[in-house]
C-alpha positions as a printed Julia matrix, in Angstrom:
292×3 Matrix{Float64}:
 -10.96    7.87  -29.89
  -7.62    9.6   -28.87
  -5.22    7.71  -26.14
  -5.45   10.85  -24.02
  -9.23   10.24  -23.66
  -8.3     6.56  -22.45
  -5.92    7.9   -20.05
  -8.65   10.16  -18.3
 -11.28    7.17  -18.63
  -8.72    4.75  -16.74
  -8.03    7.51  -14.04
 -11.64    7.68  -13.27
 -12.17    4.02  -13.26
  -9.31    3.46  -10.91
 -10.51    5.71   -8.38
 -14.48    6.04   -9.14
 -14.47    9.86   -8.79
 -14.1    12.94  -10.66
 -12.63   14.88   -7.94
 -10.05   12.46   -6.91
  -8.93   11.71  -10.4
  -8.6    15.38  -11.29
  -5.28   15.86   -9.32
  -3.75   12.6   -10.96
  -4.54   13.88  -14.35
  -3.55   17.68  -13.48
  -6.94   18.88  -14.58
  -9.96   20.19  -12.62
 -12.93   17.84  -11.95
 -15.24   19.96  -14.28
 -12.95   19.18  -17.28
 -12.58   15.42  -16.45
 -16.24   15.26  -16.37
 -16.48   16.88  -19.93
 -14.12   14.57  -21.18
 -15.56   11.13  -19.77
 -19.1    12.62  -21.37
 -17.32   13.15  -24.59
 -15.93    9.74  -24.55
 -19.41    8.15  -23.66
 -20.96    9.94  -26.46
 -18.18    8.67  -29.06
 -18.59    5.28  -27.63
 -22.74    5.54  -28.05
 -23.15    3.99  -24.5
 -22.63    4.84  -20.53
 -19.35    3.49  -19.16
 -20.18    4.64  -15.48
 -23.28    4.96  -13.33
 -23.16    8.22  -11.58
 -24.37    8.9    -8.01
 -23.59   10.87   -5.1
 -21.27    8.12   -4.04
 -19.16    8.51   -7.14
 -18.84    6.77  -10.87
 -19.13    3.17  -10.76
 -18.44    1.4   -13.9
 -21.09   -0.18  -16.03
 -20.44   -3.86  -17.42
 -19.29   -2.22  -20.66
 -17.03    0.23  -18.65
 -15.48   -2.71  -17.01
 -14.42   -4.6   -20.39
 -13.24   -1.41  -21.44
 -11.19   -0.85  -18.3
  -9.46   -4.33  -18.65
  -8.7    -3.79  -22.53
  -7.38   -0.11  -22.16
  -5.46   -1.31  -19.03
  -3.8    -4.03  -21.12
  -2.92   -1.23  -23.82
  -1.74    1.1   -21.25
   0.64   -1.89  -19.89
   1.79   -2.51  -23.5
   2.46    1.0   -24.12
   4.63    1.09  -20.84
   6.52   -1.85  -21.98
   7.42   -0.14  -25.16
   8.43    2.96  -23.44
  10.81    0.7   -21.32
  12.36   -0.81  -24.33
  12.59    2.64  -26.01
  14.47    4.04  -22.85
  16.45    0.82  -22.72
  20.16    1.35  -21.59
  20.03    4.93  -20.3
  22.09    4.01  -17.22
  19.83    4.74  -13.94
  16.13    4.15  -13.47
  13.92    6.79  -14.94
  10.18    7.23  -15.2
   7.26    6.7   -12.84
   6.45    3.92  -10.59
   3.71    3.61   -8.17
   3.85    1.36   -5.11
   0.8     0.28   -3.09
   1.32   -0.75    0.25
  -0.35   -1.31    3.71
   0.31    1.93    5.8
   2.46    0.43    8.3
   5.25   -0.14    5.56
   4.03    3.1     3.82
   4.55    5.13    6.93
   7.69    3.5     8.5
   9.6     1.94    5.82
   8.87    3.48    2.36
   9.58    7.22    2.72
  13.28    6.66    3.77
  13.69    3.68    1.24
  12.1     5.49   -1.76
  14.45    8.58   -0.58
  17.62    6.79   -1.0
  16.22    5.05   -4.25
  15.47    8.45   -5.74
  18.74   10.1    -4.62
  20.49    7.38   -6.69
  18.14    7.74   -9.67
  17.18   11.35   -9.97
  15.27   10.4   -13.47
  12.8     8.58  -11.2
   9.36    9.87   -9.94
   8.08    7.37   -7.12
   4.5     7.49   -5.88
   3.67    5.62   -2.6
  -0.17    4.59   -2.42
  -0.76    4.04    1.27
  -4.07    2.21    1.77
  -5.71    0.18    4.82
  -6.74   -2.47    2.39
  -5.35   -4.59   -0.44
  -4.13   -2.62   -3.6
  -6.07   -3.84   -6.81
  -3.45   -4.38   -9.02
  -6.01   -5.48  -11.57
  -7.48   -2.01  -11.86
  -3.78   -0.56  -12.15
  -4.12    1.34   -8.69
  -0.45    0.76   -8.93
   2.36   -0.89  -10.73
   3.53   -3.12   -7.84
   2.04   -3.79   -4.22
   3.47   -4.69   -0.93
   1.2    -7.11    0.74
   1.45   -9.19    4.07
   0.1   -12.46    2.49
   0.92  -13.81   -1.13
  -2.35  -13.37   -3.2
  -3.78  -16.42   -4.8
  -5.03  -14.44   -7.82
  -3.68  -15.58  -11.54
  -1.59  -13.3   -13.65
   0.34  -11.82  -10.78
   4.12  -12.45   -9.84
   4.91  -12.8    -6.06
   8.3   -12.64   -4.39
   8.81  -12.63   -0.67
  10.87   -9.58    0.6
  11.33  -10.21    4.27
   9.98  -11.41    7.5
   9.38   -8.66   10.37
   8.65   -8.8    13.88
   6.05   -7.37   16.11
   5.72   -7.2    19.87
   3.17   -5.92   22.45
   4.35   -2.19   23.61
   3.21   -0.15   26.28
   4.29    3.28   27.73
   7.68    3.6    29.35
   6.28    4.16   32.73
   3.92    1.02   32.69
   5.05   -1.74   34.88
   3.82   -4.95   32.98
   5.83   -8.14   33.82
   3.27  -10.75   33.26
   0.0   -11.53   31.13
  -1.84  -10.93   34.4
  -0.37   -7.07   34.35
  -2.54   -6.77   31.35
  -5.72   -7.36   33.05
  -7.85   -3.86   33.0
  -5.57   -2.16   30.45
  -7.29   -0.96   27.17
  -6.34   -2.45   24.1
  -5.4    -0.71   20.97
  -5.59   -2.22   17.63
  -7.55   -2.8    14.43
 -11.21   -2.23   13.97
 -12.15   -5.92   13.98
 -14.51   -5.91   10.89
 -11.94   -3.93    8.75
  -9.17   -6.17    9.13
  -8.34   -6.68    5.5
  -5.76   -9.64    6.08
  -5.89  -12.68    8.36
  -2.04  -11.79    9.15
  -3.35   -8.74   10.89
  -5.44  -10.23   13.38
  -3.56  -10.11   16.37
  -6.06  -10.9    19.2
  -5.58  -14.29   19.36
  -1.74  -13.97   19.64
  -2.53  -11.41   22.62
  -5.31  -13.56   24.43
  -7.68  -10.23   24.16
 -11.29  -10.43   23.84
 -11.69   -7.18   21.95
 -10.27   -3.79   21.03
 -11.02   -0.82   23.2
  -9.17    1.9    21.12
  -9.23    0.92   17.39
  -8.49    2.19   13.99
  -8.01    0.78   10.48
  -4.71    2.76   10.22
  -1.52    1.54   11.92
  -0.21    5.26   12.04
  -3.36    6.09   13.97
  -2.93    3.23   16.33
   0.66    4.31   16.73
  -0.2     7.6    17.82
  -2.86    6.32   20.19
  -0.18    4.44   21.71
   2.1     7.02   22.14
  -0.64    9.19   23.7
  -0.98    6.64   26.42
  -4.49    5.14   25.28
  -3.37    1.62   26.16
  -1.14   -1.38   24.97
  -1.02   -2.87   21.74
   0.82   -4.9    18.97
   3.37   -2.78   16.92
   5.79   -3.47   14.09
   9.33   -3.45   15.86
  10.55   -1.26   12.82
   7.97    1.45   13.87
   9.32    1.53   17.62
  12.29    3.76   16.86
   9.73    6.64   15.71
   7.83    6.24   19.12
  10.23    7.02   21.75
   7.44    7.28   24.35
   6.96    3.24   24.07
   8.82    0.27   25.06
   8.29   -3.58   24.31
   6.76   -5.57   26.98
   6.39   -9.37   27.58
   9.16   -9.83   24.75
   9.51  -13.59   25.55
   5.91  -14.51   26.03
   4.13  -12.19   23.1
   6.29  -12.2    19.82
   4.68  -12.36   16.37
   6.77  -12.64   12.93
   4.81  -11.66    9.85
   6.21  -11.34    5.95
   6.21   -8.58    3.32
   5.74   -9.81   -0.08
   6.13   -7.71   -3.42
   3.51   -8.24   -6.11
   3.53   -7.17   -9.84
   1.33   -7.92  -12.76
   2.53  -11.13  -14.66
   2.61   -8.84  -17.9
   5.23   -6.62  -16.34
   7.94   -9.42  -16.18
   9.19   -8.44  -19.51
   9.65   -4.94  -18.36
  13.67   -4.47  -17.69
  12.95   -1.17  -15.92
  10.39   -2.49  -13.45
  12.13   -5.76  -12.81
  15.3    -3.65  -11.71
  13.1    -1.22   -9.5
  11.49   -4.48   -7.99
  14.92   -5.81   -7.19
  16.03   -2.58   -5.64
  13.21   -1.93   -3.8
  13.24   -5.34   -2.11
  16.78   -4.96   -1.11
  16.35   -1.83    0.36
  13.51   -2.87    2.29
  15.38   -5.78    3.62
  17.97   -3.51    4.7
  15.83   -0.88    6.33
  13.89   -3.49    8.36
  16.92   -5.1     9.76
  18.37   -1.5    10.47
  15.23   -0.39   12.51
  14.66   -3.52   14.13
  18.38   -3.66   15.3
  17.62   -0.63   17.2
  15.06   -2.0    19.54
  16.77   -5.48   19.67
């Protein structure tokens, strides 16, 4: 078996789809399918269960994914060692993040890191769910709760604040003024972390305009769909909105940076994690300062 075939296998295993793996591999889907079929012939067993919904791993495929993922991590560490002392950060790093951080923090943070390290390629994986590091969906992930799984390294990045926001023309001075107003927020059964469940803090019984995406919620609020909880660091990007009941409804949450424990020996990833954490703290402080 060739390592390049393992690379194709991992890409499909991570996204469970030929069409989604194809752009990552810079191949067309038909070629990816042929490569997977060839690998299964070499192995002598099925690695995927194919269906209209995608490619799901068989039990053998799961075991193979874990072993090949560890081999990929070891190869990455060896490459880091070889690159060693070349000065700036180089290579490829993928960051998984909830879409609030991905939309309103990471673009400008990564732009600055990239400008300082022209040999570095940064990918931002924005997902309205927890990024699966065990599948190597990303090299590191930003989360809003510290995961409890083993073989992960967790470091707190920063606290951030959220408040109730409404259109500039809204006259909301007490909680009583919220009566009859539509609430914008998460789809209740798609909240992937308890820290994102704001209804209790808001004292609301339900959400009338809902999305699993923070960016969609912000656009709904900007369009006058109602009132809702919003990150302070996102407010500078929404000039049509203002914070209301600031002293009454104020939330604090935290971001954590999560990495594979096996990557602790990677000087490159450790340096990147330190640079990323510091830059995120500065950007949160800057943006929150604009609305304080």
